C-alpha positions in Angstrom: -75.3 6.4 30.8 -73.3 3.1 30.8 -73.9 2.6 34.4 -77.5 3.0 34.1 -77.5 0.5 31.2 -75.8 -2.3 33.3 -78.0 -1.3 36.2 -81.1 -2.1 33.9 -79.5 -5.5 32.9 -79.1 -6.5 36.6 -82.7 -6.1 37.1 -83.8 -7.6 33.8 -82.5 -11.1 34.6 -81.4 -11.6 38.1 -82.6 -15.2 38.5 -83.5 -18.0 36.1 -82.9 -18.8 32.5 -82.2 -16.1 30.1 -84.5 -15.3 27.3 -83.4 -14.8 23.6 -83.6 -11.1 24.1 -81.7 -11.2 27.3 -79.1 -13.3 25.7 -78.4 -10.5 23.0 -78.0 -8.1 25.9 -75.5 -10.4 27.4 -73.6 -10.3 24.1 -73.6 -6.5 24.2 -72.3 -6.6 27.7 -69.5 -9.0 26.9 -68.7 -6.9 23.7 -68.4 -3.8 25.9 -66.2 -5.5 28.4 -63.3 -5.2 26.1 -63.4 -1.4 26.5 -64.4 -1.4 30.1 -61.5 -3.7 31.2 -58.9 -0.9 30.2 -61.1 2.1 31.1 -62.7 1.2 34.5 -61.3 -1.7 36.6 -63.9 -1.5 39.3 -66.8 -1.5 36.8 -65.4 -4.3 35.1 -65.1 -6.3 38.3 -68.8 -5.7 38.9 -69.7 -7.0 35.5 -67.6 -10.1 35.8 -69.0 -11.0 39.3 -72.5 -10.6 37.9 -72.0 -12.7 34.9 -69.9 -15.5 36.7 -72.8 -15.6 39.3 -75.1 -16.4 36.3 -72.7 -18.5 34.4 -74.8 -21.6 34.4 -77.6 -19.8 32.6 -75.4 -18.6 29.7 -75.0 -20.1 26.5 -71.7 -22.2 26.0 -70.3 -19.5 23.4 -71.0 -16.8 26.2 -69.2 -18.7 28.8 -66.3 -19.2 26.7 -66.1 -15.4 25.9 -66.6 -14.6 29.4 -63.6 -16.8 30.6 -61.3 -15.6 27.8 -62.1 -11.9 28.6 -61.4 -12.5 32.4 -58.1 -14.3 31.4 -57.1 -11.1 29.5 -57.9 -9.0 32.5 -55.7 -11.2 34.6 -52.9 -11.2 32.1 -53.1 -7.0 32.3 -52.7 -7.3 36.1 -50.1 -10.1 35.8 -52.0 -12.7 37.8 -50.7 -15.5 35.6 -51.3 -18.5 38.0 -55.0 -17.3 38.5 -55.2 -17.0 34.9 -54.1 -20.6 34.4 -56.6 -21.8 37.0 -59.5 -19.9 35.3 -58.6 -21.5 31.8 -58.5 -25.0 33.4 -61.9 -24.5 34.7 -63.4 -25.1 31.3 -63.0 -28.2 28.8 -61.6 -26.2 25.9 -61.1 -29.5 23.8 -65.0 -29.4 23.4 -65.1 -25.7 22.5 -65.8 -24.2 19.1 -62.6 -23.8 16.8 -62.2 -20.0 17.2 -62.6 -20.1 21.0 -60.4 -23.1 21.5 -57.7 -21.4 19.4 -57.8 -18.3 21.6 -57.7 -20.4 24.8 -54.6 -22.3 23.6 -53.1 -18.9 22.6 -53.8 -17.7 26.1 -52.5 -20.9 27.7 -49.3 -20.4 25.9 -48.8 -16.7 27.1 -49.7 -17.7 30.7 -47.3 -20.6 30.9 -44.5 -18.5 29.3 -45.0 -15.8 31.8 -44.4 -18.4 34.8 -41.6 -19.9 33.1 -43.3 -23.2 32.1 -41.8 -23.2 28.5 -42.5 -26.7 27.7 -46.3 -26.3 28.3 -46.2 -22.8 26.7 -44.7 -24.4 23.4 -46.9 -27.2 23.2 -50.1 -24.9 23.6 -48.5 -22.6 21.0 -48.0 -25.6 18.6 -51.5 -26.6 19.1 -52.8 -23.2 18.5 -50.9 -22.8 15.1 -52.2 -26.3 14.0 -55.7 -25.3 14.8 -55.3 -21.8 13.1 -55.3 -23.8 9.8 -58.9 -24.2 10.1 -59.6 -20.5 10.7 -60.2 -17.8 7.9 -59.4 -14.8 10.3 -55.8 -13.7 9.7 -55.8 -12.0 13.2 -56.3 -15.3 14.9 -53.8 -17.0 12.6 -51.3 -14.1 13.6 -51.9 -14.7 17.3 -51.2 -18.2 17.0 -47.9 -17.6 15.2 -47.1 -14.9 17.7 -47.4 -17.4 20.5 -45.0 -19.8 18.7 -42.6 -16.9 18.0 -42.6 -16.2 21.8 -42.0 -19.6 22.7 -38.9 -19.8 20.5 -37.6 -16.6 21.9 -37.9 -17.9 25.5 -35.8 -20.9 24.7 -33.2 -18.9 22.6 -34.0 -20.5 19.3 -33.6 -17.2 17.5 -33.2 -18.7 14.1 -36.6 -20.4 14.3 -38.1 -17.1 15.8 -37.0 -15.2 12.6 -38.7 -18.0 10.6 -41.9 -17.5 12.4 -41.6 -13.7 12.1 -41.3 -14.0 8.3 -44.5 -16.4 8.3 -46.3 -13.6 10.1 -45.1 -10.9 7.5 -46.2 -13.1 4.6 -49.5 -13.7 6.4 -50.0 -9.8 6.2 -49.0 -9.6 2.6 -51.4 -12.4 1.6 -54.2 -10.6 3.5 -53.2 -7.0 2.6 -52.8 -6.1 6.3 -50.2 -3.6 7.1 -50.8 -4.2 10.9 -49.9 -7.8 10.6 -46.9 -7.0 8.2 -45.7 -4.6 10.9 -45.9 -7.1 13.6 -43.9 -9.7 11.4 -41.2 -7.0 10.7 -41.1 -5.9 14.3 -40.7 -9.5 15.5 -37.8 -10.2 12.9 -36.1 -6.9 14.1 -36.3 -8.2 17.9 -35.0 -11.7 17.0 -32.2 -10.2 14.8 -31.2 -8.0 17.9 -31.1 -10.8 20.3 -28.9 -12.7 17.9 -26.7 -9.5 18.0 -27.0 -9.0 14.2 -27.2 -5.3 14.7 -26.0 -4.3 11.2 -28.9 -6.4 9.8 -31.4 -4.5 12.2 -30.0 -1.2 11.0 -30.4 -2.1 7.3 -34.0 -3.1 7.8 -34.8 0.1 9.5 -36.4 2.0 6.6 -38.5 -0.8 5.6 -39.9 -1.4 9.2 -40.5 2.3 9.9 -42.4 2.8 6.6 -44.5 -0.3 7.2 -45.3 0.4 10.8 -46.0 4.0 10.2 -48.8 3.1 7.9 -50.1 0.6 10.4 -50.9 3.4 13.0 -49.7 1.3 16.0 -47.8 3.8 18.3 -46.6 1.1 20.7 -45.1 -1.2 18.0 -43.5 1.9 16.4 -41.9 2.9 19.9 -40.6 -0.7 20.3 -39.1 -0.9 17.0 -37.5 2.5 17.6 -36.0 1.1 20.7 -34.3 -1.8 18.8 -33.1 0.3 15.9 -31.6 2.9 18.3 -30.0 0.3 20.5 -28.5 -1.6 17.4 -26.9 1.7 16.4 -25.5 2.2 19.8 -24.2 -1.3 20.3 -22.7 -1.5 16.9 -20.8 1.7 17.5 -22.5 3.3 14.4 -23.1 6.6 16.3 -21.3 9.9 17.1 -21.6 11.9 20.2 -24.4 14.2 18.6 -26.5 11.2 17.9 -25.7 9.9 21.3 -27.0 13.2 23.0 -30.2 12.9 20.8 -30.9 9.4 22.1 -30.5 10.6 25.8 -32.9 13.4 25.1 -35.4 10.8 23.8 -34.6 8.4 26.8 -37.3 9.7 29.2 -40.2 9.1 26.8 -38.8 5.9 25.5 -38.1 4.6 29.0 -41.8 4.7 29.9 -42.3 1.6 27.7 -42.7 -1.9 29.1 -39.7 -2.4 31.5 -38.0 -5.1 29.2 -37.6 -2.4 26.3 -36.4 0.3 28.7 -33.8 -2.3 29.9 -32.6 -2.9 26.2 -32.1 0.9 25.7 -30.4 1.5 29.0 -28.1 -1.4 28.3 -27.3 0.2 24.9 -26.7 3.6 26.4 -24.3 2.1 28.9 -22.3 0.4 26.1 -22.3 3.7 23.9 -21.0 5.8 26.8 -18.3 3.2 27.7 -17.3 3.4 24.1 -16.9 7.2 24.3 -15.0 6.9 27.6 -17.6 8.5 29.7 -17.4 6.0 32.5 -19.7 7.8 34.9 -22.7 7.8 32.6 -21.8 4.4 31.5 -22.0 3.3 35.0 -25.4 5.0 35.7 -27.1 3.3 32.8 -25.6 -0.1 33.4 -26.6 -0.1 37.1 -30.2 0.7 35.8 -30.1 -2.7 34.3 -28.4 -4.8 36.9 -30.5 -3.3 39.8 -33.8 -3.7 38.2 -36.0 -6.0 40.3 -37.9 -7.2 37.3 -34.9 -8.8 35.5 -33.7 -12.3 36.0 -29.9 -12.6 36.8 -29.8 -15.4 33.9 -31.0 -13.1 31.1 -28.5 -12.2 28.4 -29.1 -8.5 29.0 -28.1 -9.0 32.7 -24.8 -10.7 31.7 -24.0 -8.0 29.0 -24.4 -5.4 31.7 -22.6 -7.2 34.3 -19.6 -7.7 32.0 -19.6 -4.0 31.2 -19.8 -3.2 34.9 -16.7 -5.3 35.4 -14.9 -3.5 32.6 -15.7 -0.1 34.4 -14.5 -1.2 37.6 -11.2 -2.4 36.1 -10.7 0.9 34.4 -11.3 2.8 37.7 -8.9 0.3 39.4 -11.6 -0.8 42.0 -9.9 -4.3 42.9 -12.6 -5.3 45.4 -15.5 -4.6 43.0 -13.6 -6.4 40.3 -13.1 -9.6 42.3 -16.9 -9.5 43.6 -18.2 -9.0 40.1 -16.0 -11.6 38.6 -17.4 -14.2 41.1 -20.9 -13.2 40.5 -20.2 -13.2 36.5 -18.9 -16.8 36.8 -21.7 -17.9 38.9 -24.3 -16.3 36.5 -22.7 -17.8 33.4 -22.9 -21.2 34.9 -26.6 -20.7 35.7 -27.1 -19.2 32.2 -25.8 -22.2 30.3 -27.7 -24.5 32.6 -30.9 -22.6 31.8 -30.4 -22.7 28.0 -29.7 -26.4 28.0 -32.7 -27.1 30.1 -34.9 -24.8 28.1 -34.0 -26.3 24.7 -33.7 -30.0 26.0 -37.5 -30.4 25.8 -37.8 -29.0 22.3 -35.1 -31.3 20.9 -36.3 -34.3 22.9 -39.9 -33.6 21.7 -38.6 -33.6 18.1 -36.9 -37.0 18.7 -40.0 -38.4 20.3 -42.1 -37.5 17.3 -39.8 -39.3 15.1 -39.3 -42.4 17.4 -43.1 -42.7 17.8 -43.2 -43.7 14.0 -40.6 -46.5 14.3 -41.3 -50.1 15.2 -41.7 -51.3 18.8 -38.5 -53.3 18.5 -36.4 -50.0 18.4 -37.7 -48.7 21.7 -34.7 -50.0 23.7 -32.3 -48.7 21.2 -33.9 -45.2 21.3 -33.6 -45.2 25.2 -29.9 -45.8 25.1 -29.5 -43.1 22.4 -31.3 -40.5 24.6 -29.1 -41.6 27.6 -26.0 -41.1 25.4 -27.4 -37.6 24.3 -27.8 -36.6 27.9 -24.3 -37.6 28.6 -23.0 -35.7 25.7 -24.9 -32.6 26.8 -23.4 -33.0 30.2 -19.8 -33.2 28.7 -20.5 -30.2 26.4 -21.8 -28.2 29.3 -18.6 -28.9 31.1 -16.5 -28.0 28.2 -18.4 -24.7 27.6 -18.1 -23.9 31.4 -14.4 -24.6 31.3 -13.9 -22.5 28.1 -16.0 -19.6 29.5 -14.0 -19.4 32.7 -10.6 -19.3 31.0 -12.0 -16.9 28.4 -13.1 -14.7 31.4 -9.7 -14.9 33.0 -7.9 -14.1 29.7 -10.2 -11.1 29.1 -9.6 -9.7 32.5 -5.9 -9.9 32.2 -6.0 -8.4 28.6 -8.3 -5.5 29.8 -5.9 -4.8 32.6 -3.0 -4.6 30.3 -4.9 -2.4 27.8 -6.1 -0.1 30.4 -2.7 0.3 32.0 -1.1 1.3 28.6 -4.1 3.6 27.8 -4.0 5.4 31.1 -0.2 5.8 30.7 -0.5 7.1 27.2 -3.3 9.4 28.2 -1.4 10.7 31.1 1.8 11.6 29.1 -0.5 13.1 26.3 -2.3 15.4 28.9 1.0 16.5 30.5 2.4 17.5 27.2 -0.6 19.4 25.9 -1.8 21.1 28.9 -0.4 23.4 31.5 -0.5 21.7 34.8 -1.5 24.9 36.8 -4.0 26.8 34.6 -5.2 23.8 32.5 -4.9 25.8 29.3 -2.6 24.8 26.5 1.2 24.4 27.4 3.7 26.4 25.3 4.6 23.5 23.0 1.0 22.6 22.3 0.1 26.4 21.9 2.8 26.9 19.4 1.6 23.9 17.3 -2.0 25.2 17.3 -1.2 28.7 16.6 1.1 27.8 13.8 -1.8 25.6 12.3 -4.2 28.4 12.7 -1.9 31.0 10.9 -1.4 28.6 8.1 -5.1 28.1 7.6 -5.8 31.8 7.8 -3.2 32.5 5.0 -4.6 29.5 2.8 -8.1 30.8 3.1 -7.2 34.3 3.0 -9.0 35.2 6.2 -8.2 37.6 8.9 -6.4 36.4 12.1 -5.3 38.3 15.2 -3.0 37.5 18.1 -3.2 38.8 21.7 -0.3 38.6 24.2 -1.2 39.8 27.7 0.9 39.8 31.0 -0.4 40.3 34.6 0.5 43.6 36.0 2.9 43.6 39.0 2.5 39.9 39.5 5.8 39.5 41.3 4.4 41.9 44.1 1.6 39.6 44.5 3.9 36.6 45.0 6.3 38.5 47.3 3.4 40.1 49.4 0.8 37.4 49.5 2.7 34.2 48.8 3.0 31.8 45.9 -0.2 30.0 46.9 -2.2 33.1 46.1 -0.1 33.7 43.0 -1.2 30.3 41.7 -4.9 31.0 42.6 -4.6 34.2 40.5 -3.1 32.6 37.6 -5.8 29.7 37.6 -8.6 32.3 38.1 -7.2 34.7 35.2 -7.2 31.6 33.1 -10.8 30.6 33.7 -11.9 34.1 33.3 -10.3 34.5 30.0 -11.4 31.2 28.7 -15.1 32.1 29.6 -14.6 35.4 27.8 -13.5 34.0 24.3 -15.0 31.7 21.8 -14.7 27.9 21.8 -12.7 28.1 18.5 -10.2 30.6 19.9 -6.9 29.3 21.2 -5.6 30.2 24.7 -2.3 29.1 26.1 0.3 30.0 28.8 3.6 31.3 27.2 5.3 31.3 30.5 5.1 32.6 34.0 2.3 35.2 34.2 2.2 35.7 30.3 -0.5 34.2 28.1 -1.2 34.2 24.4 -4.7 34.2 22.7 -4.9 33.3 19.0 -8.2 34.4 17.3 -9.0 32.9 13.9 -11.2 34.8 11.5 -10.9 38.0 13.8 -9.9 41.4 12.5 -7.9 43.8 14.6 -11.0 45.7 15.9 -12.8 42.7 17.0 -9.5 41.5 18.8 -9.3 44.8 20.5 -12.8 44.6 21.7 -12.4 41.0 23.0 -9.2 42.0 24.8 -11.0 44.9 26.5 -13.8 42.4 27.6 -11.1 40.2 29.1 -9.2 43.2 30.7 -12.5 44.2 32.5 -13.2 40.7 33.6 -9.8 40.3 35.2 -10.5 43.7 37.0 -13.5 42.3 38.9 -11.5 39.4 40.2 -11.5 39.6 44.1 -8.8 37.5 45.8 -9.9 35.2 49.0 -7.5 37.1 51.4 -8.2 38.8 54.8 -7.6 42.6 54.7 -6.9 44.6 51.6 -6.9 42.2 48.6 -4.3 42.9 45.7 -5.5 44.6 42.7 -5.5 42.2 39.6 -4.9 43.5 36.0 -3.3 42.9 33.0 -1.8 44.6 29.9 -2.8 43.4 26.4 -0.9 43.7 23.2 -2.6 42.9 19.9 -1.3 42.2 16.4 -2.8 41.1 13.2 -1.8 38.9 10.3 -1.1 41.2 7.1 1.5 41.2 4.3 4.1 42.5 6.6 3.4 40.5 9.7 3.0 37.0 7.9 4.3 34.4 10.3 3.7 33.4 14.0 7.0 34.7 15.0 6.3 38.1 13.6 2.9 38.2 15.2 4.5 37.3 18.6 7.1 39.9 18.3 4.5 42.6 17.2 2.0 41.8 19.9 4.8 41.7 22.4 5.8 45.2 21.4 2.3 46.4 21.8 2.2 44.7 25.2 5.4 46.7 26.1 3.7 49.9 24.9 0.7 49.1 27.1 2.8 48.6 30.1 4.8 52.0 29.2 1.6 53.9 29.0 0.5 52.8 32.7 -0.5 49.1 32.4 -4.0 47.7 32.7 -5.0 48.7 29.1 -4.9 47.4 25.5 -2.6 48.4 22.8 -2.7 47.5 19.2 -0.6 48.1 16.0 -3.1 50.8 15.1 -2.0 53.1 18.0 1.7 52.1 17.8 4.2 54.8 19.1 7.9 54.8 19.5 9.1 51.7 21.6 12.9 52.2 21.2 13.4 51.1 24.7 11.5 47.8 24.0 12.8 44.7 25.6 11.2 41.3 24.8 9.2 39.7 27.6 10.6 36.8 29.5 8.2 34.4 27.9 9.2 35.4 24.3 12.9 35.4 25.3 12.6 31.8 26.6 10.5 30.8 23.4 13.1 32.4 21.1 16.0 30.7 23.0 14.2 27.4 22.7 13.9 27.8 19.0 17.6 28.8 18.6 16.6 32.5 17.7 18.4 35.7 18.6 16.1 37.7 20.9 14.7 40.5 19.0 15.1 44.0 20.5 
């Protein structure tokens, strides 16, 4: 239907002046273009071509609307230079107030997009001044939004926050939740760029409540990005919260690229904080390798610094040197860019004041500006020098801290973990079991302890070699670890003897778990040519009760049951419930060694 309507319009006034009725149809066409621009690009192009061909026959207000609509279309497809050329094709100083205000707002957006920040600021200022004559709060908001973006682009975030507060107050005065939401969202963004993450988090509820009522999904998602990223960068999240953020990452990453970069940078920082260098590297590289980000943006510098820290921790000397050189060069360029962008603003303020002075002060003003330029140059050199030495100091400090951290971590791991099987070492096992027994007695909960020993393990070592013996020990540990619960404690007592501590588990549950482990070990097939060795184990199970009320007694009781299982033919589970005479009982090697270490007399 829409295509037929436009076709009818084409035949209605193909040539000559447009009648009053035809003019109304043009207004309808211009109004419908707002929707067509987003829904059907080809159809929009046909309409624009048709109307521009008849531009000389349109009313001035229609020409102005046509140019502004085309300008918006060029903004959508990021043809910013073409947008400026189009806007320059009309004398906007002669336009009506509303259209002139919209044109100045578009000029500001277009110049900001191509990095001409001085022109962007000038048009934003003109737009704000002109908005005072408009009664439309939406137009007033657009003008303030252009000024806000201009201050953001030259890193004057305090002024951005002041403009954001004006936008919010404009929404309050006009009872507009949508404008209030934009003001709060702008404030959150400026606070985030100032690195006031706690302030962003504290304002979260107010922003969410206001923007939820405004029914603007894009703004809500953008605010969500800054709130989540502030939590990640401030360290105010745990691993569970971080996991939820990663789950939402795919959807939030579909937002405009600059917001996806913010989230990726925050995730890189959070994973680095938790010591997951691999994931931290992945998210950091997503930022530094983006072809849409300028190397002089703050977020690129943050990611580059973190990439340097990752390379230092990993000990990649070549990468550390390369990234350090790049970081130094980028810092220099960043400082130059900041000074260059802000210079026109401060100089324009000075010029405004100087124009009000008498003509006999012009020479003095010129000298003052020259002095200011020299002072800025001196400050630039000082800041550069300080940044270089700060960077060198940070690198040295990071290297020292990393070395100490790695040494401490290596010592801790070696003490707590058995080097071969990667289960708890004997020292760590005894500490964990002692704590579990004390906790069970305090809470009056059941606890069982299992001691199991590989059957005829010496024959495997003697027949197939110690390499296969080591493989069997590691495989047995993995199979048993996969057969028990996360809260259960597994450790190596010595040789081929292991201990499983089962908190909040009665004797029958422990027996069933031991049977599951025993059956799992039977299914292990060794990787050897010819006939593979049979792999099995005998299990002894004991429980905590009034008689067996300590870890030492639990170990002795479970070891007796283990002896009973061996005595009855191996590859079975024995518990205190089916205990028979064990007069010939001899403590296992693991238990004997443990008792000797603790200064005890071996129990017979």
